[in-house]
C-alpha positions, 0 to 999 in steps of 0.5 A: 767574360761578363765579370771581366767587363765589370772589372775593366770598368772598376779598374779604369775608374780607380786608375783614372782617379789616381792619374788625374789628381797628379800635380794638383798640389803645384804652387800657383804664381798668378791669378791665371795659374790659380784659375787653371789649377781650379779648372783642372781640379774641377775636371779631375773631381768630375772623374767618378770612380765606381765602387761597391759599398756596404754598411757594417754589420753586427754579430758575434766574432771569435778568436781561434787557436788553429792547428792540424791533426789526424782523426784517431780511433780510441778503439783500434785492434790489431787482430793476431792469430793465436793458432798455427796452420795453413789458411783455408778461407778468408771471410772479410775484406778491407772496408767490410763492417764486422761484428764482435765474434764474427769469423774472419779466417779459418785455419787447417784444423786436422792436426789439432782435431787429431790431437783432440781425439787422442786427448779424449781417449786419454781422458776416458782411460784415466777416468776409468782407472780413477773410478776403479781406484776410488772403489778400492780406496773406499774398501781400504784395498789400496793406499791413499797415494795410489788413489791420489795418483789415479785422480791426478792422472785423470785431472791432468788428462782433462786439462790436456783435453781443455788445452786441445779444445782451446787450440781447436777454437784458435784455428778460427780467427774471430773479430774481437770488436765490432768495427770496420776492417782497415787492413788484411794481411792474410790470404788463402794458402798463407801459413799463419803462425801464432802471433802473426797480425792478420787483420786490423779493425777500428771502431768508427764510433770511437773516432776522436781528435788529439791536438798539441796546445802550446803551454802558454795557451793553457789558461784559456782552455777548459773542458767543454770548450768548442772547436770548429773542425773541417775534414778534407774528406767531407768537402769543407763541411765544418764539424763541431768538437769539444774539449773532453780531456786536458793532459796534466803534463807538458811534453818537455821536448815540444812544450805542448800539452795533449788535448783530446777533442770529442766529436759528435757521435752522429758524425763519427761514422762518416769519418775515416781513420787518419783523415787530415783535419783542420782544427780551430779551437775557440779561445774567445768570443765577442757578441754584437761586434761591429764587423766589416769585410776584411778586404775593406781594410787598407794597411798603410804605415802600420795603420789601418784605414777604411774608405767611407762614402759621404755626400760631402767632400773631405775638408782638405780635398780640392773640390769645386765648392759651387759644383758640390752645392749645386749638385750636392744630393747626387755627388758622393766622396771617399773619406779615408778613416783610420780605424782600430781593429779587434778580432778577425774571423775568416773574411770579417774583422771587428772594428773597435773604434773609428766607425759607426753602424750608419757608415757606408764602407767601400768594400771593392775598389778601395785599394788605389782609391784616394781621399776626396775622390768622387765615387759612384756606388754600384755593384759587380752585378749592376756593371755586368748587367750594363755591359751585358749587350756590349762585346768585350772588344768594344768595352776594351776599346772604350777603356783604352780611348778613355785612358788615352784621353786621360793621359793626354790631359795629364800631359797637357797639365804637366806642360802647362805647369812646366811653362808656368814654372819657367815663366816664374823663374824668368820673372824672378831673375830678370831686372826689368820684370816688373816694368815689362809685366808678368810673363804669365800675363803676357801669355794670357793677353796673347 
């Protein structure tokens, strides 16, 4: 509510300035017309427009290549089952942090255990036969072939036992890496087949970003270059990343190059996989640049201007010189200055030429401001403080009354100018105009 009051005052001042300067450039036809125009100009110039103003600042500014991407995990594993059986227990849920080797799922092992027991019996049997064959072979009671057959049978039984042990181990599904579970596809009672994906795990410490850079930007990019990153999940917090790898090939379909950005290791655990990220890759930085608020610049006819507050009026402005000299220290005027801009970064713009550090720039109220307008430097907070005890209805009523008064003065000026134009026209077409005198002078005498 209070901010609305301040804006009413600022808007009224800007509107008044634009309205009351109407018609000041009309041609005069007599001394009376000149005096009236001078009086009207003086009245108009005394309409003071409240504005906010500030000096330019010095600081660094950068140019960016802006794009969007998603957070990716360099170490991301889809855990698949190497065994086959019914799920008996699940020991992890989505979002749980797990360590490498931690048990995730237990499958039914009865069949595999039975086969393992059978393999163990087979191993003991073939081992006994092999030991007996070896003694007989050493005593030259059996041939070499018989001895080798007994040895092969024993080794084959051992291999089968090893396979059964591996199959039994596969009935327990474990985490292959440390990380966070992002997906679970199994539940108790599910019949799990070999090769079936049951979990997905990502390592938060391996989060990074990939962006697609246009081929034309390659000469401006190198390893170690800084990028500013904002992730919606972090509520606008700006992170820092750096270029760690530039793909040597160009994608023929898009004409872009894949660039890898590494994030600060301390920040990675706070991110989430596939989180939306806005990336601003720093392409150029200028130190100690002259900076002004971006909104202070007015675009007009492909040119850029700012309004500068100075104690003297512009040379081409219609201002009462005597009034200015009598009260020069208290009056301020708006000068429209053309500028050349450079880099833009957020809400500030670099000024390459046209301004100095000492210039006082209009930062609020410049959109409808006119060159030569008398201004008063204020602030929104000051206007709010001035209107704090005044009801909003009263402020609006005062604004409407002032606006009506301004409109009335404009209409009177228009009527006066129309009468002067009509008198000038009659004076130019009448044959005895010189004898009878100027109509404007007659009106003056009357």
